[in-house]
C-alpha positions, -999 to +999 in steps of 0.1 A: -320+226-349-287+206-351-278+178-327-250+199-313-275+227-305-299+203-289-272+189-267-262+224-256-298+232-249-304+202-227-270+204-209-282+226-180-311+203-173-288+172-173-263+189-150-290+199-126-302+163-125-267+152-113-253+179-092-219+173-075-221+162-039-202+192-026-194+227-038-158+234-048-134+237-019-116+266-036-137+297-043-134+314-077-100+330-079-075+336-107-061+304-122-025+299-130-017+294-167-012+258-177+022+267-191+036+270-156+035+232-155+054+227-187+088+210-186+112+201-213+107+165-226+133+138-226+134+103-242+137+075-216+169+056-222+151+023-224+130+036-253+160+053-270+174+030-297+205+053-299+213+051-262+246+035-255+247+000-240+268+002-209+274-036-209+291-033-243+311-002-236+322-004-200+353-023-188+341-034-154+364-037-123+391-059-109+391-070-073+423-068-052+434-066-015+407-092-007+404-098+030+383-127+042+368-129+078+345-154+095+315-134+085+324-120+050+350-103+030+362-069+019+381-059-013+391-030-034+376-027-069+396-008-095+383+000-130+395-026-154+402-004-184+395+029-200+365+047-183+334+045-205+315+074-190+283+064-208+258+080-184+281+098-159+316+099-147+331+065-139+341+061-103+375+044-107+380+031-072+354+012-053+351-007-021+334-041-018+319-054+015+303-088+018+286-097+051+269-129+062+245-110+084+224-140+095+218-176+085+193-164+059+206-130+049+237-119+029+246-083+023+267-072-007+277-035-008+297-017-035+304+021-030+331+046-038+363+039-019+369+075-011+339+091+007+339+124+024+313+146+040+308+165+008+298+134-012+285+111+015+248+117+008+253+112-030+262+076-025+252+064+010+216+061+021+216+072+057+202+048+083+186+079+098+162+077+068+155+039+065+168+009+084+203-003+077+206-041+085+237-052+104+254-084+113+233-103+138+248-120+169+278-141+160+267-147+124+293-163+102+299-177+068+300-212+083+265-209+096+249-193+066+228-211+040+239-185+014+272-183-003+290-155-021+315-165-049+334-142-073+358-141-101+381-116-118+379-133-152+375-112-173+364-087-147+348-087-113+316-107-112+298-125-084+272-151-076+250-158-047+238-193-042+220-215-016+243-239+002+218-266+009+207-270-027+235-254-047+210-233-065+223-200-079+200-172-068+218-142-083+244-144-111+263-115-126+287-138-144+289-127-181+282-090-173+301-061-160+296-039-130+290-003-140+295+024-114+293+061-124+284+092-104+249+093-120+245+058-133+249+023-118+241-010-136+241-046-126+226-076-144+218-110-133+209-141-154+175-155-147+161-190-150+136-197-179+101-184-174+109-170-140+084-159-114+090-125-098+066-107-075+068-073-056+087-042-067+058-022-054+041+001-064+028-009-098-005-015-116+003-048-131-004-085-129+006-101-096+033-122-114+053-095-130+063-114-161+094-115-183+090-084-205+084-056-181+102-025-168+096-012-133+105+024-127+108+040-093+102+078-093+072+086-071+047+104-092+012+118-093-002+122-128-031+146-134-041+133-168-042+096-160-028+082-128-040+048-136-017+038-164-006+002-166+031-008-161+044+026-149+059+042-117+034+049-090+034+067-056+057+043-038+092+028-040+098-007-027+129-020-046+125-056-034+113-087-052+103-122-043+112-150-067+098-185-067+111-215-087+093-247-092+106-282-099+101-319-090+069-313-071+083-286-048+095-250-049+120-227-034+118-189-030+143-162-022+143-124-021+165-095-033+163-060-018+183-031-033+186-004-006+187+027-028+163+057-030+174+072-063+154+070-095+156+035-108+147+012-137+144-026-132+144-043-166+128-077-164+136-096-197+134-131-208+168-143-197+180-115-174+171-088-149+190-056-152+191-031-123+198+006-131+198+036-109+208+072-114+228+075-082+237+060-048+255+027-044+249-010-048+235-021-014+220-055-020+204-079+006+198-115-004+171-133+015+172-171+017+136-181+023+132-208+012+094-204+012+075-173+001+063-167+037+099-171+049+112-145+025+085-120+035+091-126+072+129-124+069+127-092+048+105-075+074+121-088+106+157-085+095+157-055+071+129-030+070+112-038+103+078-053+109+045-035+103+031-012+129+004-026+152-028-008+142-055+003+168-083-022+169-108+004+156-087+008+124-103-025+112-138-010+112-156+005+082-148+040+071-168+065+050-171+103+044-206+106+058-224+094+089-260+100+082-283+070+075-257+043+082-271+035+117-307+036+103-297+012+076-282-012+101-247-009+086-216-005+108-196+027+106-163+033+125-146+063+111-156+095+093-132+110+068-129+145+054-114+155+021-101+190+014-135+206+018-131+210+056-100+233+051-100+271+045-089+273+008-070+240+012-046+253+038-033+228+064-044+232+100-073+256+092-111+253+091-134+263+062-162+288+071-185+260+062-171+240+092-177+263+122-154+253+151-181+252+177-204+230+156-175+208+147-165+202+182-201+194+192-203+170+163-171+153+173-182+150+209-212+130+198-192+110+174-166+100+200-194+092+225-208+067+200-174+050+197-165+064+163-135+084+150-126+113+127-098+114+102-094+146+080-070+148+050-036+165+054-011+173+027+026+179+037+028+213+020+022+247+035+005+277+018+026+308+014+006+339+022+006+370+000+035+390+016+019+424+008-016+416+020-018+415+058-053+399+057-038+368+041-015+361+071-010+324+079+006+316+113+014+281+103+037+293+075+052+320+099+061+294+124+079+272+098+099+303+087+109+309+123+122+274+126+137+273+090+117+242+085+111+243+048+129+229+017+150+255-001+157+265-036+194+260-034+200+297-025+188+320+002+151+314-005+126+287+001+114+264-028+080+278-039+060+253-059+023+249-065+000+227-045-038+227-038-037+260-019-016+278-045+021+287-041+034+266-013+064+253+005+072+218+019+084+209+054+119+195+055+115+163+074+152+156+071+160+179+099+147+181+136+132+215+128+108+199+103+096+174+129+093+201+155+072+222+132+049+193+123+044+182+158+036+217+171+009+221+144-007+188+153-009+196+189-023+231+183-048+219+157-061+193+181-073+221+203-094+234+174-108+201+161-105+168+179-093+146+151-082+110+158-058+105+129-050+118+095-050+108+059-016+120+045-021+128+008+000+141-021+032+132-003+051+120-035+060+150-033+041+168-061+043+204-074+022+215-103+047+238-118+083+235-130+110+247-106+106+272-079+079+290-099+065+311-070+097+331-069+086+367-074+049+357-078+038+352-042+015+383-043-007+363-067-017+341-038-043+328-032-044+314-067-060+283-082-038+254-095-032+255-133-060+231-142-097+227-133-106+206-103-135+181-101-166+200-094-153+234-106-182+251-124-180+260-161-153+233-168-153+199-184-149+185-148-180+202-134-199+169-134-185+134-140-209+114-162-189+082-165-204+049-154-190+014-153-189-012-180-223-028-187-242+002-172-256+006-207-270-029-205-285-026-170-295+011-172-298+018-210-319+050-207-298+066-180-266+056-198-277+073-230-285+105-211-252+105-193-233+099-225-251+128-242-245+150-212-208+141-212-205+149-249-223+182-244-201+192-214-169+183-233-181+203-264-190+233-243-157+232-223-132+215-245-099+204-230-072+231-239-046+219-264-013+212-246+016+231-262+043+206-270+074+212-250+109+211-265+127+177-263+160+180-246+188+159-262+206+133-242+228+149-217+265+141-222+285+135-190+308+164-180+338+157-159+333+170-123+297+180-129+265+162-120+234+173-139+206+169-114+177+180-136+186+162-168+209+133-159+226+115-188+205+084-181+168+091-184+147+068-163+113+057-178+093+082-158+057+080-172+047+116-166+042+136-198+076+144-212+093+119-188+115+146-172+125+144-136+113+181-134+077+172-142+052+178-115+076+174-086+098+194-064+128+199-087+157+175-082+181+204-074+160+217-045+180+214-013+174+203+023+187+219+054+210+190+066+242+211+059+269+220+056+266+198+024+229+199+019+213+169+003+191+174-027+157+161-039+177+142-066+188+118-038+157+121-016+127+125-039+115+089-034+118+093+004+096+123+009+065+102+014+084+080+038+099+108+059+066+128+060+048+096+072+074+091+099+071+127+110+033+122+111+036+091+132+058+110+157+035+140+157+005+119+164+023+101+192+031+134+208-005+146+203-020+114+218+005+102+244+004+065+250-019+057+221-012+041+188-010+067+161-034+061+132-030+074+097-026+063+061-001+076+036-003+080-002+035+077-008+057+051+009+092+036+008+108+004+021+102+004+058+072+027+058+050-001+071+067+002+104+046+033+110+018+037+084-007+020+061-014+028+025-043+032+002-047+031-035-064+063-048-054+083-078-069+113-096-081+107-131-090+138-150-099+125-184-116+093-197-090+078-220-093+041-211-106+010-227-140-001-216-130-037-216-123-050-181-095-071-195-076-040-206-084-016-178-054-004-159-049-014-123-056+005-092-087+014-074-098+050-081-122+047-110-157+032-108-147+004-133-146-033-129-110-035-140-100-011-113-117-033-087-098-063-101-063-048-098-069-038-062-061-074-053-027-074-069-019-041-052-029-056-018-006-085-024+023-063-035+020-043-003+019-075+018+053-083+004+065-048+010+055-050+047+025-027+046-005-050+053-028-022+063-039-016+027-073-007+012-088+008-019-114+035-026-143+011-025-168+016-054-143+038-071-131+074-066-137+089-100-167+082-121-201+070-109-206+036-094-238+017-102-256-008-080-239-039-093-204-026-092-207-011-058-223-042-044-196-065-057-169-040-045-184-037-010-182-075-009-146-076-020-133-047+001-147-062+033-116-085+032-090-057+029-077-045+062-085-009+053-122-008+044-132+026+031-157+040+007-147+074-007-154+092-040-149+124-058-169+156-053-183+157-089-198+122-089-231+108-075-232+096-039-222+060-034-228+052+002-236+015+008-272+023+017-279+042-016-292+010-033-314-014-014-296-045-027-262-030-019-274-021+016-286-057+022-254-073+008-233-048+028-250-057+060-244-094+054-207-091+045-200-065+071-215-086+099-191-114+087-161-089+087-169-076+122-174-111+136-139-119+123-122-089+138-105-110+165-090-132+139-078-103+117-064-084+147-045-116+157-031-116+121-018-081+126-002-091+159+018-118+141+027-094+113+040-070+139+059-097+159+071-120+131+066-104+097+037-127+089+012-116+062-024-107+067-037-109+031-020-138+013-016-151-022-026-187-027+009-195-039+023-185-005+000-209+015+005-237-011+040-230-024+046-262-042+018-259-067+030-242-099-006-237-111-010-211-084+019-189-094-003-164-113-036-166-094-048-130-087-086-135-087-086-153-053-067-146-021-066-157+015-071-138+047-045-154+070-041-191+068-077-201+071-101-181+048-102-183+010-120-154-008-133-158-043-149-125-054-169-117-085-148-093-106-168-089-138-204-076-144-236-095-154-226-129-140-241-151-113-212-176-111-175-174-104-146-198-109-121-207-083-095-233-073-092-251-040-056-256-034-041-286-016-070-310-023-045-334-039-028-338-006-059-340+014-067-304+023-104-299+032-124-268+024-157-259+038-183-234+026-186-206+051-223-204+051-233-241+051-201-256+066-204-284+041-172-297+027-164-287-009-158-315-034-132-304-059-107-323-080-070-313-079-064-284-102-100-280-110-112-244-117-146-250-101-177-231-110-194-217-079-228-201-075-224-163-070-257-144-072-253-107-065-260-110-028-233-137-023-195-137-020-178-171-018-159-177+014-143-210+023-126-222+055-095-243+053-096-275+072-074-276+102-084-241+113-098-227+146-111-192+142-121-171+172-151-148+166-174-123+183-209-113+172-208-082+152-218-049+169-224-015+153-188-005+161-156-024+169-158-014+205-194-028+207-183-059+190-155-065+215-181-067+243-200-096+227-196-132+237-170-154+221-175-182+196-152-206+180-154-221+145-135-254+143-129-267+107-114-302+109-086-314+086-082-348+071-070-362+105-100-347+124-077-320+140-074-282+140-054-254+156-056-217+159-047-187+180-060-155+195-042-123+206-058-099+230-049-065+244-067-032+250-066-024+212-053+012+216-023+016+239+012+020+224+027+001+253+004-026+267+001-032+305-014-066+298-018-089+269-029-125+263-023-152+237-046-182+235-035-213+216-064-235+204-061-272+196-087-298+187-082-335+183-100-367+193-131-349+204-112-325+228-109-287+223-082-270+244-075-234+249-041-227+265-039-191+276-008-171+286-007-135+297-026-114+322-051-096+300-087-106+308-117-092+289-142-110+312-162-122+282-176-157+281-175-183+253-210-188+241-207-211+210-185-237+194-191-249+159-173-279+145-173-285+107-164-319+092-170-339+124-179-376+117-189-386+152-221-377+170-213-364+205-242-364+229-226-347+259-199-322+268-177-315+298-159-282+304-130-275+327-112-243+334-077-243+350-085-279+360-118-271+377-149-287+363-175-261+352-213-265+351-222-275+315-258-287+321-272-259+299-250-266+269-270-278+239-257-298+210-272-298+176-260-314+144-267-306+108-250-328+083-214-329+092-215-298+114-219-298+152-233-267+170-226-264+207-244-234+223-253-219+256-217-224+269-215-189+285-227-201+318-197-225+321-173-198+310-185-167+329-159-143+342-139-147+310-134-176+287-096-171+284-088-163+321-073-197+323-067-229+304-100-242+290-108-278+280-140-288+263-146-326+257-172-339+234-184-375+240 
């Protein structure tokens, strides 16, 4: 018997030994042919050696009619020579506007001089879609620390510099401005070896480097959505740049307010910005520190992050069974598509009876837990000739004319999870009305608490309005197998992490054999090559929306703008001159998220809406969070962790690694509520990977474990070691909820960050510019996770020690001894994650309960970590954790110096909870007594006990002296 025959013979046994967790959500139905998803291929212009160079061929512009005012200038720009028309039709007359909008923000806008209703949306991004910054009160050029200078020699060029230092931040001298109806280009010179961060979303190193192209065209790739250095699900065209010199640094930011498809070319001496439409709408942010830049971007431009409900900071999982028995906290239960009837929004599968679901949710809510099902912003189109396929949700959308159209009298019919589908048009009030009505009505069926907004890129798995004339085929399966579909190569996922063959050699061999057998039995169909379209030549008076002359570097197979999206020529209902997906594609995730926020606010009046969105745009953080999860269908990635692509969806060590860089990207973008699919979404986690990942994800604001249906279960209690480690780290996380919630308050109020790069907290140290294996939670906690298999140590730096910064081990509270710049080796056995507390910090905590609501009822404690001067500060924000508008709040400012701890409270909120413990790390004296006063009145402190271990002081049994609420007034604790 041949080896192949043996493998086929044992395949059923191997499959039965590793059954998928859930049956397919979609019952057996006809499957659309894969050819329906074919699209002509194009060659991205950045990869096309024959593509014209606009800088060499275009004449630029000349400025005239310059009018200067106290807060800026205006001018006319006229083309300076023969139109080049390289990637579109040159716009010969432009308008320039320069505004000194605040002391630290400068706006430079260039758009066509002649705008009319019929071309407005082609060039101007409406403030109805995303915030449009304006001049702040009495701002003027004289007060600004930024300066705009320009020249007409040889054509219009400009610079932006910092007044206080003379440093040039953005410099187009030596290049020309290119402005065509389907192509814009602007280039700035860069300093040597520059440091740029941001431009989310990408799977790349934290520091983007000097040989990188960032493309913005929101995309969902079925074959491999984890590719390195390509466009992702979100568009945030903003970067932070930091420059080092003479022992210090300066940072600034640049935001390009444009939603069209874009390429950003980061090269050794320049950065070139290209977009296939819109206008130049730049905002220069002064900083001069990284944290200043991020704050100024959020407070002054895109708005600050939404305040999450307190319970959002708990742990989330797809199942509830066994967590309580394992002693592991669980806050929220999530449902993937399996709860829906054949993947149709606002329905229930027969496997989820309404009465049983309501009883389950009643018990869940009574236990202080929450329920979030998945929701995709697309609507199934019922078979028009089959009355039994009626779908009232679709019918209501038709009544309201709430769906995107095909540019004629019909709707745009694409393919999504349910089959042929339509998409709500969130550009018009009818789209919002439709969405809100469905939320309110569905809440009567199943008492959800929020949603998980998925596939909002928007994605369609066919080319064009393919459902036209084919709707009677519905319900029909998407044109590819789904994970868990029987008799396919995705029936069971046999992949395991790197080093699994070392720790589990026998099981790894069996899985490898089973995977080979499954792939042999069900080989992947050969993809028919699609014709390659030649470069589109500009045609006077015509804009080619499907194949524009400049082809952005879209990474989807074939690179076309048509591939796996709503076609660019699909139209919205914002007439009479309807905008198209060509202008609005990158905004669909943003507008659908905004509509979801509004619908949840209407469904739960007075409560903070909670949901996360797959696709986002600049400003989305004002109403949503984001998670990193992608669908990977085939294993075509290197097994080396050093070469794995970024992201968080595969059960691979490299995917875990790049989750940190994603989190930091979204901190810059103003979306701090970020998390990953802990332990991986595709492939099977093993004990070691899942254990390390549960440790790491405990520090992300969104803490969720979720995986695919054709993989093994990976709940934290599945392995005894993982369960024990999870209990430890989750108890730490839950005890720190007040600290993390306070960080979100400052993010909401001032654009502060929650997760932070070391380079932001210690901006003058150039050695930190590329650190992406450590990060900080707020200003006080340094996290050093293990990111590779089979190790029991980890290396980390301790910033600031050269200038006297003190660091303490979280567990022992002993001070760390590290030399400046030392990459110190730390013990990191499997059950341990390294956490260090920065000296000078006061951290409020509460003992962990099994839910966030239970934790909030536990007594307070304070951890005081002294700096080199024996002092520390901190703060605490309190409210009810759920209300959209608070009736009462409280801010407590903590300070410790010279043996005295003070807590100054402002606000009327009182939780009535006492302070039980104070721990002081790094104390050199040996206090023997303590006195406590509240609002000037001395409290009984006879029961307080003081214990000392090394340089840590433990004061306990304080609750009697702080009964009625530790923060109801100003508290002073003196140690003598």
